[in-house]
C-alpha positions, 0 to 999 in steps of 0.5 A: 500500500503507498503511503505519503511520507513526510521527512522533516529535516533539523539540520541547518547544514545544507547538503550535510550529513543529515540531509544525505541520511534523509536522502537514502531514505527518500530513496527507499521509500520512493522506490518502495511506491511511496509518495515522498515530501521533505521539509527543511525545518533546519533552515525554515523560520520557525519561532518557539511555541508561545502556549497561547492557546490560539492555534487555528483561531486565524485560519492557520495552524499557528497564530504567530505567522511563521514557516511552521504554517507551511509544514502543518499541511503537510502533517495534515496529509501524512501517513508516516513521518521521518524525523532527521536531525544531527546530534547536538548536545545529546539531543536533536536539533533546536530547529527541529525541536521548535517545529515538534513543540508547535504540534501543540497545535494539533491537540485534540485534532486528529493527524493522519501520521500513524508511523514514525522513524528517527534517523540521526548523525553525529560527531560521537562514535558511541551510540549510547551518546544518542540515547537522550535524544531517541529516549525524547523521541520515543516518548513524544512520537510513540507515547504522546502522539501514539505514532508506531515507531518504525525505526531508528538509525544512528550514524556515529562518527559523522562530524565533518561534512560528507563524513557520512559518505560509506556509513552503513547507516546510509544503507539502513536509512535506505532499507528503512524508507524501502520497508515501511 
């Protein structure tokens, strides 16, 4: 069954390791017949959730006009979501977190998303250094939002732009996308 897959990237570095991981996942998903859309939260202008509780009161998800209002309709059309981020201080990037925080706009609304994936890369060699980020992902996506976790891919030892070339995580991401 063909799915609508939304990839939300969170790196400010264009063409970097996170973007390469996202591309591998997208290629696998597309080759499996899924429709893939990518939203670049890492280089978008998304401000913090202000907990104003005026979501959707002005005809858009967030009353404060920023790029989250471009992401919101994509969320409303997706069956599955892949969150992609570099590891920043043992967590996802702040840019991706801002987008996730604004999911508050959908409290009490049913998003069609039923499956989620986390793809991350970082300079650290020890995959345990990703535990904080993976834990938060699981609590938010699989806990609060009740999306089925379909997998986590961690690319360790990737600091400099292009360091991910040849990394086994690229094939893992491709396979995860293909088997979604």
